[in-house]
C-alpha positions, 0 to 999 in steps of 0.5 A: 282455202284449206284442204278440208274445205276444198274436199268438202266443196269437191264432195258436194259438187260430186254429190249434186252432179252425179249423186242420184246415180252413184250415191255416196261414191259420187261424193268420194269422186268429187272429194278426190278431184277437189283435193288434186290441184293442191298436190302441187305443194309436193313439187320440189322447186329450186328456191323459196321464190319459185315455191311461193309464186308457182304454187296455185299455178298450172294445177289451178288453171282452167286449162288444167281442169279441161285437160285432166277431166277426161284423164280422171274420168278414164282412171275412175272408170278403170276401178270397178268399185266406182261403177263409173262409165267413161262415156257418162257425161255427168261424170265428166261434168262432176270432175270438171266442176270439182277441179274448177270450183277448187281453183275458183274458191282459191281465187276468192282468197288473197294468195293468188291463183293463176287461173289463166296459166300459161298466160302470164297475167297476174294471179287472181286473188279477190281476197274477200275471204280468209284462207280459213273461215269457220262460217264458210266451212262448218255449215258446208260440212254439216250439210255434206255429213247429212247427205252422206248419212241420210243420202238426202240429195236436197241437203247437198244442194242446200250446202252449195247454195249456203256456201255460195251465198256466204262467198257473195256476202264476203265479196259484198262486204269487201266492196262496202269497206273499199267504198268507205276507205277510198275517199279517206286516203289516196294510194293503191288500196286493198280491203281484206278480212282478218283471220277467221271472219268477215266482220273485221277488215284490214285495209292496206294502202301502198304509197310512195315510201310507205304503206298504211294500215287501218281496220274497220269493223262492221260493228263500228259506230262510225265509218272513220278508219284510223290509218297507221303509217309504216316505212317502206324503201323499195329503192333498195331492191335490185330492180333487174333481178328475177326475184324482184320482178317475180315478187312484184308481179305476184304481190301486185304491188302490195309489198314493203321493203325494210332493212333488218339485221343488215338484210334487205327484207321484202314482205308480202303485205297481204298475208300477216300483220304489221309491222313484221308479222308477215307470213311470206318474207324474203331476204333480197340481198342475193339472187335468188332470194331466200325465205326470211323467217320470223317467230309468230306472235299468236297473241296478236289474234287476241288484238283482232278480236278486241278490235272487232268488238270495240264499239259493241 
């Protein structure tokens, strides 16, 4: 999720776990810990594929949460202003949960979070919530502000309960849309929300030599999804190269390959819009692969809104 939302989550966890004894300072401790894992974006990786696939790696792992908890607890205890005792188990619990909930929330998005690093298992990315979702973040923020202003412990608990309920809603709707789509088409299938909402869902199906994309809104009058096919030529890839293997592993097969201006371009289908408005695209002609840049057409967001309410 976005950095602000992760700070809100961490602050709320800190407030709930140790707020009764440390007041607003508990929220600050949680906010700091809830932001820490994303500092991996400042690591200077050697190439575009490493930067793409190593983000949300070790710093988002369960092992990192375990190892960093006593280190952070000690660091906070050395700053007298916080009034934190290193041996306070609630402090350790708050720090651990702030770190862990960051990783778990990221795992609800589609990018991919390597929870089990250093094991080379595929990144966890449920994809039931978009990386920015106001309906998740805004109520959460209002509850946190209420807690900070009035020191109302119960409202901090309510904020966590409301946000967790929304995540449960998103996962339930993803399952619902998947069950609607699966009987209609064969192939490797993924249902994910479109930007900023959990009402309109984008369904991607990867098949041999092509992929298909369809949209389903919870407002639709029927449950028939119209799929549009697009060509993909994965045989153009050098299957022995590190970049190809790494990207196939990271995307879990949801990628497409095309030729554009003489370049072999691999697109991560999970983030962006068809046929070429994808956030992460790579030129695969050389090793290592390089980032393929394409202008963003923000007007496409209007199409999403129009499709969402088409049958209203």
